[in-house]
Structure formats: structure tokens, C-alpha cells
C-alpha positions as CSV (number, residue, x, y, z in Angstrom):
1,M,22.7,-6.3,16.5
2,M,23.5,-8.1,19.7
3,L,23.4,-11.9,20.1
4,L,22.2,-12.7,23.5
5,S,23.7,-15.5,25.6
6,I,21.2,-15.1,28.4
7,I,17.5,-15.2,27.5
8,P,15.0,-13.5,29.9
9,A,12.8,-16.0,31.7
10,G,9.8,-17.0,29.7
11,L,11.2,-16.1,26.3
12,E,12.8,-19.3,25.3
13,M,12.2,-20.6,21.8
14,T,10.0,-23.5,22.9
15,P,6.8,-22.8,21.0
16,L,3.5,-24.5,21.9
17,E,2.3,-23.6,18.4
18,I,4.0,-23.2,15.1
19,N,2.2,-21.6,12.2
20,F,3.0,-21.5,8.5
21,Y,2.0,-18.5,6.4
22,Q,1.6,-18.6,2.6
23,S,3.3,-15.4,1.3
24,D,2.4,-13.2,-1.6
25,P,5.2,-12.8,-4.2
26,F,5.9,-9.4,-2.8
27,Y,4.6,-7.7,0.4
28,I,5.6,-4.6,2.3
29,S,4.2,-3.2,5.5
30,R,4.9,-0.4,8.1
31,E,3.5,-0.8,11.6
32,S,3.6,1.1,14.8
33,K,2.3,-0.9,17.7
34,R,2.8,-2.5,21.2
35,V,1.4,-5.9,20.4
36,T,2.6,-8.0,17.6
37,S,0.2,-9.4,15.0
38,M,2.1,-12.7,15.0
39,P,2.6,-13.7,18.6
40,T,3.4,-17.3,17.9
41,T,6.4,-18.9,16.3
42,H,5.9,-19.0,12.5
43,Y,7.6,-19.5,9.2
44,H,6.7,-18.6,5.6
45,D,7.7,-19.4,2.0
46,A,9.4,-16.0,1.4
47,Y,12.5,-14.1,2.5
48,E,11.9,-11.4,5.1
49,I,13.8,-8.2,5.6
50,L,12.8,-6.4,8.8
51,Y,13.9,-2.9,9.7
52,L,13.2,-1.7,13.2
53,V,12.6,2.0,13.0
54,S,12.2,2.6,16.7
55,G,11.7,0.6,19.9
56,E,13.3,-2.5,21.4
57,L,12.3,-6.1,20.6
58,Y,13.6,-9.6,21.0
59,Y,13.6,-11.6,17.8
60,F,14.0,-15.4,17.9
61,I,15.3,-16.9,14.6
62,E,15.8,-20.6,14.5
63,D,18.1,-21.3,17.5
64,R,19.3,-17.8,18.1
65,T,17.9,-14.8,20.1
66,Y,18.5,-11.2,19.1
67,Q,17.8,-8.1,21.1
68,I,17.3,-5.4,18.5
69,V,16.8,-1.7,18.8
70,G,15.8,1.1,16.3
71,G,18.1,1.2,13.3
72,V,18.7,-2.6,13.1
73,I,18.0,-4.6,10.0
74,L,17.3,-8.4,10.1
75,F,17.3,-10.8,7.2
76,I,15.2,-14.0,7.7
77,N,15.6,-16.9,5.3
78,V,12.8,-18.8,3.7
79,Y,11.3,-21.3,6.1
80,D,13.3,-20.1,9.2
81,L,11.2,-20.4,12.3
82,H,11.0,-17.0,14.0
83,R,9.0,-15.0,16.6
84,L,9.0,-11.4,17.8
85,V,8.5,-10.5,21.5
86,N,8.0,-7.1,23.0
87,V,9.3,-7.6,26.5
88,H,8.7,-4.1,27.7
89,N,5.3,-3.7,26.1
90,T,6.4,-0.3,24.7
91,M,5.7,1.2,21.3
92,Y,7.8,0.1,18.4
93,E,7.8,0.8,14.7
94,R,8.9,-1.6,12.0
95,L,9.1,-2.1,8.3
96,S,8.7,-5.6,6.9
97,L,9.5,-6.7,3.3
98,L,8.6,-10.2,2.3
99,F,9.5,-11.5,-1.2
100,K,9.8,-14.8,-2.9
101,G,12.9,-15.6,-4.9
102,S,11.0,-15.9,-8.1
103,S,9.7,-12.3,-7.7
104,C,13.2,-10.9,-7.8
105,T,15.6,-11.1,-10.7
106,I,18.7,-11.1,-8.5
107,F,17.9,-14.8,-7.6
108,S,17.6,-16.0,-11.2
């Protein structure tokens, strides 16, 4: 994972819209696509583990920007603002796992 000090023009974390998503206790998905299903900055009431299988993306989490490539795993805390941007508009594949603390015994 590489923390970027220079953000490409137009990708700053200055959202015009912020969305909240109510999460299920446990959710997992695998997607291959060019366009994200969540183009705006958002947050949710669950932890998120994202594994980028292939491709290259920029991920904005709170006040940090990450350029990630296939093989990288991200952990996003509950209520952290985040957004995914596919700068090159190329195919990527990702696995996402969302879970609430109450759905996992390691948090009790």
C-alpha cells in the first residue's frame, strides 16, 4: 500500500455529497467492473475489509489517499468517510466484507 503525498487533479476528498449506508450484520460481495457502485463519499455502521484482486484504484479514507493495486487489503473502520475512484477507467476486481462488531465474537 502506498500513501500518496500528491493527489491527481480532481480527486481531492472534498465531497459535494456524503451518504450514510445502513449495513447488514454481515455482507460479502465480489465484483468485477469499471464503474463503482458508490461514486460518492460515504460511511456505514460496519467495519469493511476490501481486497483488491486486480486493477488499480485510488481509495480515500478520512484524510488519507491510497493508491492500491491488486493484492492489497484495506481495513476501513466503522463510520470512516471513504470513496473509491477508478482514475484510469480500467477493469478491476474486488472482494468486500462488511460486518458489525456485534456479528463477530472477537469483539465481545
